[in-house]
TISEFI-577564 format. One record per residue (C-alpha): residue in one letter; residue number from 1; x, y, z. Coordinates in steps of 0.001 Angstrom, whole numbers, plus 524288, in hexadecimal, padded with zeros to 5 digits. Layout:
BEGIN
<resn A, resi NUM, X X, Y Y, Z Z>
...
end
This chain:
BEGIN
<resn M, resi 1, X 16138, Y 88EEB, Z 1818D>
<resn A, resi 2, X 168D9, Y 8893B, Z 17518>
<resn E, resi 3, X 1704E, Y 87D87, Z 179CE>
<resn E, resi 4, X 17DCF, Y 87C4D, Z 1791B>
<resn V, resi 5, X 18349, Y 86E76, Z 175C0>
<resn Y, resi 6, X 190DE, Y 86D49, Z 174F7>
<resn I, resi 7, X 1971D, Y 8635A, Z 16919>
<resn K, resi 8, X 1A1DA, Y 85D89, Z 16DD5>
<resn K, resi 9, X 1A519, Y 84F92, Z 16624>
<resn I, resi 10, X 1A029, Y 84DC4, Z 15657>
<resn E, resi 11, X 19578, Y 843EB, Z 15AD2>
<resn D, resi 12, X 18DDE, Y 84E2F, Z 162B4>
<resn I, resi 13, X 18AF9, Y 85562, Z 154D2>
<resn I, resi 14, X 181D8, Y 849EF, Z 15079>
<resn G, resi 15, X 17805, Y 84C85, Z 15946>
<resn I, resi 16, X 1769E, Y 85AF5, Z 1525E>
<resn V, resi 17, X 175DF, Y 8559C, Z 14513>
<resn L, resi 18, X 16BDB, Y 84A80, Z 1499E>
<resn D, resi 19, X 161CF, Y 85447, Z 14FEC>
<resn Q, resi 20, X 156B1, Y 852E6, Z 14913>
<resn K, resi 21, X 1498F, Y 84EC2, Z 14D9B>
<resn Y, resi 22, X 13EE3, Y 845E5, Z 147F6>
<resn D, resi 23, X 13426, Y 84C25, Z 140FC>
<resn V, resi 24, X 1298F, Y 844A3, Z 1435E>
<resn R, resi 25, X 11E8E, Y 84CF3, Z 1390F>
<resn I, resi 26, X 12868, Y 8488A, Z 12F37>
<resn D, resi 27, X 12DFA, Y 83BF9, Z 13310>
<resn R, resi 28, X 13B3D, Y 84207, Z 13245>
<resn H, resi 29, X 14726, Y 84760, Z 13A9E>
<resn R, resi 30, X 14793, Y 854AA, Z 139B2>
<resn S, resi 31, X 15081, Y 861AF, Z 14193>
<resn S, resi 32, X 14B3B, Y 86F33, Z 14410>
<resn F, resi 33, X 1593F, Y 87387, Z 145EF>
<resn L, resi 34, X 161CC, Y 87E66, Z 13F67>
<resn Y, resi 35, X 170C2, Y 87EA4, Z 1444B>
<resn R, resi 36, X 17AEA, Y 88A34, Z 14344>
<resn G, resi 37, X 18AB4, Y 88588, Z 14383>
<resn L, resi 38, X 19511, Y 88FDA, Z 14720>
<resn P, resi 39, X 1A125, Y 88BE2, Z 14985>
<resn N, resi 40, X 1A6AB, Y 891B5, Z 15409>
<resn D, resi 41, X 19EBD, Y 892EA, Z 161A3>
<resn A, resi 42, X 19F9B, Y 8A188, Z 1643D>
<resn F, resi 43, X 198FB, Y 8A489, Z 1575F>
<resn T, resi 44, X 18AA6, Y 8A8E6, Z 15A0C>
<resn L, resi 45, X 17EED, Y 8A81D, Z 15138>
<resn T, resi 46, X 180BF, Y 8B4A4, Z 14C7B>
<resn T, resi 47, X 17B9E, Y 8B947, Z 14023>
<resn S, resi 48, X 18672, Y 8BCF8, Z 13506>
<resn I, resi 49, X 17E12, Y 8CC06, Z 1359B>
<resn E, resi 50, X 181A4, Y 8CC1A, Z 143D1>
<resn R, resi 51, X 18EA4, Y 8C9B2, Z 142C5>
<resn N, resi 52, X 19076, Y 8D2C1, Z 13637>
<resn C, resi 53, X 18804, Y 8DD28, Z 13A72>
<resn K, resi 54, X 188EB, Y 8DB70, Z 14A9E>
<resn D, resi 55, X 17E3E, Y 8E166, Z 1503E>
<resn K, resi 56, X 17A5E, Y 8EBD1, Z 1456D>
<resn W, resi 57, X 17573, Y 8E0DC, Z 13C27>
<resn S, resi 58, X 166A1, Y 8E396, Z 13F79>
<resn E, resi 59, X 1699C, Y 8F113, Z 13A8C>
<resn L, resi 60, X 17205, Y 8ECBA, Z 12E2A>
<resn E, resi 61, X 16A3E, Y 8E0E0, Z 12A1B>
<resn K, resi 62, X 16094, Y 8E7A0, Z 12147>
<resn S, resi 63, X 16C1E, Y 8EF31, Z 11A93>
<resn I, resi 64, X 17451, Y 8E45B, Z 11828>
<resn L, resi 65, X 167DF, Y 8DAAC, Z 11203>
<resn R, resi 66, X 162EA, Y 8E659, Z 109D1>
<resn N, resi 67, X 17121, Y 8E76E, Z 1058B>
<resn F, resi 68, X 17286, Y 8D820, Z 101EA>
<resn A, resi 69, X 1643B, Y 8D7B4, Z 0FA82>
<resn K, resi 70, X 169B2, Y 8E3E1, Z 0F352>
<resn Y, resi 71, X 174E6, Y 8E025, Z 0F007>
<resn A, resi 72, X 17201, Y 8D09A, Z 0ED13>
<resn A, resi 73, X 165AC, Y 8D589, Z 0E3FB>
<resn L, resi 74, X 16F6C, Y 8D1A7, Z 0D7CA>
<resn H, resi 75, X 16F5A, Y 8C255, Z 0DBCC>
<resn M, resi 76, X 162AA, Y 8C21D, Z 0E34E>
<resn P, resi 77, X 15872, Y 8CCE0, Z 0E18A>
<resn D, resi 78, X 14D5B, Y 8C6DC, Z 0E8AC>
<resn L, resi 79, X 15548, Y 8C937, Z 0F5ED>
<resn K, resi 80, X 14F67, Y 8D4DD, Z 0F743>
<resn D, resi 81, X 14269, Y 8CF4F, Z 0FA56>
<resn S, resi 82, X 14718, Y 8C7DC, Z 10745>
<resn V, resi 83, X 14F65, Y 8CA66, Z 11114>
<resn W, resi 84, X 14EC2, Y 8BD51, Z 1147F>
<resn K, resi 85, X 15354, Y 8B94E, Z 1088D>
<resn Q, resi 86, X 15D59, Y 8C2BD, Z 10A1C>
<resn L, resi 87, X 16162, Y 8BE45, Z 116EC>
<resn I, resi 88, X 16452, Y 8B080, Z 111F9>
<resn I, resi 89, X 16BD2, Y 8B512, Z 105CE>
<resn G, resi 90, X 17287, Y 8BCCE, Z 10CB1>
<resn Q, resi 91, X 1780C, Y 8B64E, Z 117CA>
<resn H, resi 92, X 17B36, Y 8AA31, Z 10CB8>
<resn H, resi 93, X 183D2, Y 8B4BA, Z 1089C>
<resn G, resi 94, X 18991, Y 8B8BD, Z 1130A>
<resn L, resi 95, X 181E7, Y 8C49D, Z 116E0>
<resn P, resi 96, X 18172, Y 8C86F, Z 1249A>
<resn T, resi 97, X 17185, Y 8C55F, Z 12822>
<resn R, resi 98, X 169AA, Y 8C195, Z 134CB>
<resn L, resi 99, X 16832, Y 8B3A8, Z 12F36>
<resn L, resi 100, X 17090, Y 8A7F2, Z 13775>
<resn D, resi 101, X 172E1, Y 89B47, Z 131A6>
<resn W, resi 102, X 16E90, Y 88EC5, Z 133E7>
<resn T, resi 103, X 16EF9, Y 88083, Z 12EA6>
<resn Y, resi 104, X 166FA, Y 8754E, Z 13124>
<resn S, resi 105, X 170F9, Y 86CAD, Z 12D2E>
<resn P, resi 106, X 1787E, Y 86832, Z 13ADA>
<resn L, resi 107, X 184D0, Y 86514, Z 132F4>
<resn I, resi 108, X 184CE, Y 87238, Z 12C73>
<resn A, resi 109, X 184A9, Y 8778F, Z 13A97>
<resn M, resi 110, X 18FAC, Y 870C3, Z 13DBA>
<resn H, resi 111, X 1974D, Y 873E9, Z 1315B>
<resn F, resi 112, X 195CB, Y 8818C, Z 13608>
<resn A, resi 113, X 19ABA, Y 87FB5, Z 14418>
<resn T, resi 114, X 1A6FD, Y 87909, Z 13ECE>
<resn S, resi 115, X 1AACD, Y 88296, Z 135A9>
<resn G, resi 116, X 1AB76, Y 8907F, Z 132A2>
<resn E, resi 117, X 1B751, Y 89301, Z 13AAC>
<resn H, resi 118, X 1C736, Y 89358, Z 135FA>
<resn L, resi 119, X 1C7C9, Y 885D1, Z 134D2>
<resn H, resi 120, X 1D395, Y 887C7, Z 13E5F>
<resn E, resi 121, X 1CA34, Y 88B5D, Z 14765>
<resn M, resi 122, X 1C154, Y 87F62, Z 14788>
<resn D, resi 123, X 1C2EB, Y 87AB7, Z 153F3>
<resn E, resi 124, X 1C634, Y 88688, Z 15AAA>
<resn H, resi 125, X 1B581, Y 88910, Z 15D14>
<resn N, resi 126, X 1AB96, Y 882B8, Z 15FDD>
<resn G, resi 127, X 1A155, Y 88192, Z 155A1>
<resn I, resi 128, X 19203, Y 88398, Z 15860>
<resn I, resi 129, X 183FB, Y 87DE1, Z 15282>
<resn W, resi 130, X 1776E, Y 884B1, Z 1543D>
<resn K, resi 131, X 16BE6, Y 87C12, Z 1559F>
<resn I, resi 132, X 15C85, Y 88432, Z 1523E>
<resn D, resi 133, X 14FC5, Y 87E56, Z 1518E>
<resn I, resi 134, X 14903, Y 88215, Z 14931>
<resn E, resi 135, X 13BFE, Y 87F9F, Z 14D84>
<resn E, resi 136, X 13E5E, Y 88632, Z 159FC>
<resn L, resi 137, X 142C5, Y 89216, Z 1534C>
<resn N, resi 138, X 13972, Y 89374, Z 14B89>
<resn S, resi 139, X 12E88, Y 89168, Z 155DC>
<resn L, resi 140, X 1341F, Y 89F0F, Z 15B67>
<resn L, resi 141, X 13042, Y 8A5E9, Z 14DBF>
<resn P, resi 142, X 1239D, Y 8ADF3, Z 14DEB>
<resn Q, resi 143, X 1175D, Y 8A8B5, Z 14A68>
<resn K, resi 144, X 11762, Y 8AD68, Z 13D93>
<resn Y, resi 145, X 123EC, Y 8A6AC, Z 13A13>
<resn Q, resi 146, X 11FD3, Y 899B7, Z 14050>
<resn D, resi 147, X 1127D, Y 89B4A, Z 138CA>
<resn A, resi 148, X 11CB5, Y 89BBF, Z 12BC7>
<resn L, resi 149, X 1242F, Y 88FCE, Z 12E03>
<resn N, resi 150, X 118CA, Y 888D6, Z 13082>
<resn R, resi 151, X 110E0, Y 88CA8, Z 12473>
<resn E, resi 152, X 11E9B, Y 88871, Z 11BE0>
<resn K, resi 153, X 1203F, Y 87D3E, Z 1240D>
<resn A, resi 154, X 12E6D, Y 881BB, Z 12780>
<resn Y, resi 155, X 138BB, Y 881B8, Z 1321D>
<resn L, resi 156, X 13ED3, Y 88CDD, Z 12A9C>
<resn F, resi 157, X 13C1F, Y 89A72, Z 1245C>
<resn T, resi 158, X 13F86, Y 89D50, Z 11590>
<resn T, resi 159, X 14175, Y 8ABD4, Z 10FA4>
<resn D, resi 160, X 133DC, Y 8AA3B, Z 108FA>
<resn M, resi 161, X 12E1F, Y 8A665, Z 115CA>
<resn M, resi 162, X 13415, Y 8B12C, Z 11CE4>
<resn S, resi 163, X 130A8, Y 8BA0D, Z 1149C>
<resn S, resi 164, X 12395, Y 8B84E, Z 1148F>
<resn I, resi 165, X 123A1, Y 8B90E, Z 12335>
<resn V, resi 166, X 12D9F, Y 8C54F, Z 12590>
<resn H, resi 167, X 1343E, Y 8CD60, Z 11A4B>
<resn D, resi 168, X 13CF1, Y 8D531, Z 122B1>
<resn L, resi 169, X 14729, Y 8D329, Z 12ED4>
<resn E, resi 170, X 143EB, Y 8DEDE, Z 13611>
<resn S, resi 171, X 134B7, Y 8D847, Z 13701>
<resn Y, resi 172, X 13B70, Y 8CB63, Z 138A7>
<resn D, resi 173, X 1440B, Y 8D061, Z 1446E>
<resn E, resi 174, X 1380A, Y 8D43B, Z 14A53>
<resn D, resi 175, X 13079, Y 8C844, Z 147F8>
<resn M, resi 176, X 13B76, Y 8BF41, Z 14E67>
<resn S, resi 177, X 14034, Y 8CAA2, Z 15A31>
<resn N, resi 178, X 147EC, Y 8C18A, Z 160A2>
<resn Q, resi 179, X 141C5, Y 8B4F7, Z 16358>
<resn S, resi 180, X 14144, Y 8AEF8, Z 1563D>
<resn M, resi 181, X 14887, Y 8AC7A, Z 149BD>
<resn V, resi 182, X 145AA, Y 8A7B8, Z 13B5E>
<resn F, resi 183, X 14D3E, Y 89D14, Z 1348E>
<resn I, resi 184, X 14DCF, Y 89E84, Z 1253F>
<resn E, resi 185, X 150B1, Y 8927E, Z 11B6D>
<resn P, resi 186, X 158C3, Y 8996C, Z 1101E>
<resn P, resi 187, X 1560B, Y 894F9, Z 101CB>
<resn S, resi 188, X 15F8B, Y 88D32, Z 0FB75>
<resn F, resi 189, X 164F7, Y 89575, Z 0F384>
<resn D, resi 190, X 17356, Y 88E4C, Z 0F5CF>
<resn E, resi 191, X 17A33, Y 882D7, Z 0FA16>
<resn R, resi 192, X 1801D, Y 887E1, Z 104B4>
<resn I, resi 193, X 171D0, Y 88AD3, Z 10A9A>
<resn I, resi 194, X 16D81, Y 87CE2, Z 10757>
<resn N, resi 195, X 179C2, Y 8752E, Z 10AA9>
<resn Q, resi 196, X 179EC, Y 87DBA, Z 116CA>
<resn Y, resi 197, X 16D1D, Y 87C00, Z 11BC1>
<resn S, resi 198, X 16AB1, Y 888D5, Z 11E86>
<resn Y, resi 199, X 161DE, Y 89032, Z 1266D>
<resn F, resi 200, X 16136, Y 89F04, Z 12C58>
<resn S, resi 201, X 15ABD, Y 8A580, Z 13860>
<resn V, resi 202, X 15777, Y 8B25C, Z 13622>
<resn V, resi 203, X 15CFB, Y 8B8C1, Z 143E3>
<resn P, resi 204, X 153A9, Y 8C497, Z 1490B>
<resn K, resi 205, X 15924, Y 8D0A9, Z 14BF4>
<resn N, resi 206, X 155E3, Y 8CFD4, Z 158DD>
<resn I, resi 207, X 15B12, Y 8C3DF, Z 15C64>
<resn G, resi 208, X 16984, Y 8C7E5, Z 160F9>
<resn C, resi 209, X 16F09, Y 8BB0C, Z 1638E>
<resn I, resi 210, X 16AAB, Y 8AE24, Z 15CD6>
<resn E, resi 211, X 16ED8, Y 8A64C, Z 168D1>
<resn D, resi 212, X 16868, Y 8AD5E, Z 172D1>
<resn F, resi 213, X 15B8B, Y 8ABDF, Z 169A9>
<resn L, resi 214, X 15C58, Y 89D00, Z 1693E>
<resn D, resi 215, X 160C4, Y 89B42, Z 177A5>
<resn K, resi 216, X 15411, Y 8A29B, Z 17B75>
<resn Y, resi 217, X 149DA, Y 89ECF, Z 1725B>
<resn T, resi 218, X 14F2E, Y 8900E, Z 16EA4>
<resn H, resi 219, X 14FA9, Y 8834D, Z 174AB>
<resn K, resi 220, X 15499, Y 87997, Z 16994>
<resn S, resi 221, X 160E7, Y 8836F, Z 16532>
<resn M, resi 222, X 16E7A, Y 87CCB, Z 16802>
<resn K, resi 223, X 17C68, Y 88063, Z 16750>
<resn Y, resi 224, X 185C1, Y 87687, Z 164FD>
<resn I, resi 225, X 193F0, Y 879D3, Z 167E6>
<resn I, resi 226, X 19D15, Y 870C6, Z 15F7D>
<resn D, resi 227, X 1AB10, Y 86F17, Z 165BB>
<resn K, resi 228, X 1B541, Y 874DB, Z 15FE5>
<resn D, resi 229, X 1BC34, Y 8688A, Z 15CD9>
<resn L, resi 230, X 1B26F, Y 86211, Z 1570D>
<resn R, resi 231, X 1AF58, Y 869D9, Z 14C62>
<resn W, resi 232, X 1BB2F, Y 864DF, Z 142CE>
<resn E, resi 233, X 1B5C7, Y 858EF, Z 1446E>
<resn I, resi 234, X 1A784, Y 85BD1, Z 141CB>
<resn R, resi 235, X 1AC30, Y 8623E, Z 13569>
<resn D, resi 236, X 1B2E2, Y 8559E, Z 13122>
<resn M, resi 237, X 1A729, Y 84EF0, Z 134DC>
<resn L, resi 238, X 19CCD, Y 858CC, Z 12C34>
<resn D, resi 239, X 1A69D, Y 858BA, Z 12017>
<resn R, resi 240, X 1A3A0, Y 84A83, Z 12063>
<resn L, resi 241, X 19740, Y 84D22, Z 11FBB>
<resn N, resi 242, X 196DA, Y 85848, Z 113B3>
<resn I, resi 243, X 19592, Y 8629E, Z 11E45>
<resn N, resi 244, X 19EBD, Y 86E07, Z 11876>
<resn E, resi 245, X 1A141, Y 8792D, Z 11221>
<resn R, resi 246, X 1A19C, Y 873C6, Z 103C1>
<resn I, resi 247, X 193F4, Y 87091, Z 10815>
<resn I, resi 248, X 18FA6, Y 87C0E, Z 10F33>
<resn F, resi 249, X 19542, Y 886DB, Z 107E8>
<resn P, resi 250, X 19551, Y 87D98, Z 0F9EB>
<resn D, resi 251, X 19D3C, Y 886E9, Z 0F36B>
<resn L, resi 252, X 1AAF4, Y 88A92, Z 0EF2D>
<resn D, resi 253, X 1ACBE, Y 89016, Z 0FC70>
<resn G, resi 254, X 1A740, Y 88557, Z 10472>
<resn L, resi 255, X 1AFE7, Y 87BA4, Z 0FDA2>
<resn S, resi 256, X 1BBA9, Y 88243, Z 10063>
<resn N, resi 257, X 1B88D, Y 88407, Z 10ED2>
<resn W, resi 258, X 1B59C, Y 87551, Z 11078>
<resn L, resi 259, X 1C2FB, Y 87111, Z 108DD>
<resn K, resi 260, X 1CA57, Y 87B9D, Z 112B9>
<resn R, resi 261, X 1C542, Y 87646, Z 11E8E>
<resn H, resi 262, X 1C65E, Y 866DC, Z 119A6>
<resn Y, resi 263, X 1D374, Y 86861, Z 1171F>
<resn F, resi 264, X 1D741, Y 8702B, Z 12457>
<resn V, resi 265, X 1E1A0, Y 86C96, Z 12B43>
<resn K, resi 266, X 1E1A4, Y 86DC3, Z 13A9F>
<resn E, resi 267, X 1EB3D, Y 87187, Z 140A2>
<resn S, resi 268, X 1EF99, Y 868CB, Z 14A3F>
<resn R, resi 269, X 1ED11, Y 8680E, Z 156B4>
end
């Protein structure tokens, strides 16, 4: 079961940032953890297609991806050749998909755990940071997927690696059942992907609840609950570290949202 840790003091987050281990093989410190930040402790680990299409998502997914590839052909004609590219490009541009976003950076996760809500509601909800161990999750994969990672000396799949193993989502769902899921590293096709240090989990249709899956099959997963009274303090700290909307969304929208929050005037208590 995923361990829950309540963050009540800003000093408590240091342990999250410094959580890496020494790897004797390379004489360096490395982390095998991925993170996901959520701005409200009522939010669950739910994919965008599940939020959009509810319990009909598995029936509608093929139509969504087919039409996305068809109408996006003017911009990316090779999308029709890879369902994995369809998922990643679609997710990046707001298409409802079965992908779930993760980041290698705990600071980026802290950003998403302390933003994303109306500014006047920032201190009304606790934030959440989920931490998972990619090595532990890879150990749950069917052998042919583990073999592919070992051949490439990799911890995460690329779209090309996935295409060499499985071509369609039906076969993928059959391979994964409800006991494992693949994590994909997206190609660095724009600054947002790079700056967010993004990765995606491809959630199989047979995993109805991701939290239940983590509770049942993992031992290193953790859920950090950030006290609502800390959120503004952490946000101000992240600004000093240059972790903000301007960097994470490097366009005019990100710049505007950063300035909006930076100059937001809180109501007097």
